[in-house]
Phi, psi and omega in degrees: 000135180270131186235130178240125184231122173240087186251108182259030177237163175277007186253152173068120179266177183299324179301324180298315180297326178291317179293326174302311179302325184295343178294322177256345181233062183298143177086356183286153172247155183244093184245143181298329182263017179299146184284351174080021174304317171248132184221153174218134178236126183241137173227126182221126181209148175290143175274335176206191184265009186283334187082005181249343187239123179224147176255122180235138176224137180225131172239128180242138179232129178211127177059035177084359178250153181220160177208149186236140176226144180226157171209133180205168177093184181283158181210135179250109182285167181295330178235135182298128182240149177293151178300151175116242194300316180302316184286327174293315179296320182294320178296311181290326180293315181292322177296318178298315179297320179297316178295317182295318181292326175296315185285320187256342177083016175208155178266174182256131185301329178256019179059221182266012175292127182242001186279165182285331195235072179295329182292325175303322178293317178298315180297324179304314184280326174298319181296339181260018169092003179282146184287157175303321179298319180295317183291321174300319175298323176302316182290317185280312187276325183269316183267347179079018178283160179285160180298328179293316179289323176297321177291323178296316180298314182293316180297318178296317179297323179294321175298315181297324178305314180292324179294324188267357184302328184260004181276122181260165180298340178274355178278148180216168174249157178234128175239131177240124189260126173241087192273049180230145175225152179296322171214167179259125176287149188294339180266000191300134175236003181274160175281083178222151192225148191211067166215163189301322181301320181284323178302325180298338180282345189305313180301315177292323178298318181296322177300310181291323178300316180298321176297319179291326176297318178297316179295324180292321176301319177297319180295318178300316177294319180298327181276352180074030182258165177227135178289125175260340182208133176242132183227122177253112188229183184200215010063197180227093181303332181284004171289339178291150174287162182304317179295326178288323176298316181300318180297316181296311184290327176296318178296320178300313180296324181281346185258336184232151175275101180259106181274181180297334182267003182280123177289135184223111188240144177231122181272093178297318176070251184297118184296334181284357176262354185265120177245166177302320183295317179295316178298319178297318179296313181299313181294324179299336178269010175088004174295126186246000179227135181222146176254136175229109194248109177278328187071322174200154174251037174240121181296327179292323179291316178303319178295317179302326186261007176071026180269111194276053170214170182248169177297323179296323176305317181295311182293327176296315180296322177301311183298318181296323180295333184294339185283347192247006169070033175296137183286336181209133176239135181247145171229145177252141172233154178237126177269142175091016179293143177300135180087350177278161175211180186301316183294318182292319180293318177300323175295321178298318177297315181295320180299314183293319177297319182288342173283351175085022177296131179276340184222127186225127177253128179252109177265160170250139180305128177240128185265106178268153184304321186268359182287133179303330181299335179296338185255006183281323183180183181272168171096357182280327178282086187235104182288334177288307174044052185306311183299315181294316179301311183294327182295316182290327178291315177303312184299317181299319181288320181294320182289321177300323179296340177253014174090005180265135185240154180288140180225346170205156190202142170209163180239161181225158171292155173058036179271134181301127178075010182054032182273200189220174172246124188229134174264131179242151177202161167293151176303131183088354180250015176296159177258110184294321182303316180305319181287318177300319182287311185291320182269000179052049187268331180218162176298136175237116177272129181243153174223137173114167183299135178079358183272153181229122171279133176242118175269126181245126181295155181307324178272001178063025181264343180234144178224134175230156185231147171232116185260134175272155177310142191289321188255150182302319181290327174293317179302321179286328185276325187252121177259097179263009179074183183256004183086028184298312183296319178298319180297313181297320178294317183298318182267011176066035183257005182282000000 
């Protein structure tokens, strides 16, 4: 995509304009030698020296058609904002939305918001005493979001407020990465691997992972922190054999002080990897939350996305899990999958609800550059995404009818229909780790390939990161430590 930017303000870098373009042009690349089939031209300039008035013009071109949008003059936002960046962003965002709606014939559900964490924005203003009605107005009138998305963001933020009320600066989360899967699904965008050569790495990977878990436990104690939530994710952690799971969970128990109030989650993920023996092992170690993820309860849809299990495998795993007394079971669904339709998706939602899951996450299909699904055919990069949009709205209503409410939410680039991923749960069955991680509310210590530790300052004003090597073979080859020195410096313990 060819991009022209005339920005006469000190605000907004080129990357921001690129992310804005992706809302209507998902999957586009921005190369200097692009042939210009799709083009965007941005102009932004102050109208005076006040920092409140900006003139913005946007022209979008696609398939030989073009549209122009403008915004200028003074503007009074729903919440008083300091002069400068908010008003510049608002001007260019509204001009962009006007051009896009003219060209494509539809608006964007989240308006010009392009960030990963819209709920964090809503919570920021709620925490400062603004009413839910005012914050909803901020989203609809200032950001151009739909009333449905504004309500979703505020409802989720209000739930998070209650969840986080008892979380102190000394509380932390623990994430353990098992980046292996039995096979790779065609939509997959995670750092997970599925071939024999890589499976052969698992024993050595587990050895190093256990060493890092021990070192992380020592660091947590040295910093005077306490784990409030432990999450074992992937990948597919249940790809491990029962003895390997036992070894991993034993090391976690020996490394961290896990009290009665510590949330302990294991992402079973693929139902065909969950056996009675593995479920028994997990539960025997005190893990009280487990994920069993069908993504769809249509065998034809599962086949379309290269997911090598059946609907029967899912129902069998659900029945097996009921024997072990998990306090909360989670299931994931994906809206917008190829080959899915309204009737099939509605059945998936109904099936999961009827299985008695207390916690359900509804994702929207996101097309990543490396995902095999990207090369299957055309039509996946769909900003309109009517089916995906309607599916997530349907799911929200259906889950609300059974008492599940939204408690965490995030967005991704190149998501079909510009929709979102939302976790729903019965009251008291929310997953604290998800919120700590997504809202960057507390430090989360991570271990394993592809994992990222986030240090969060006690006043939550600063965040620093320590990234582990991305791939399992790099993780084994390169010892970059667990970020101990960075942590001690960040928290002033040196």
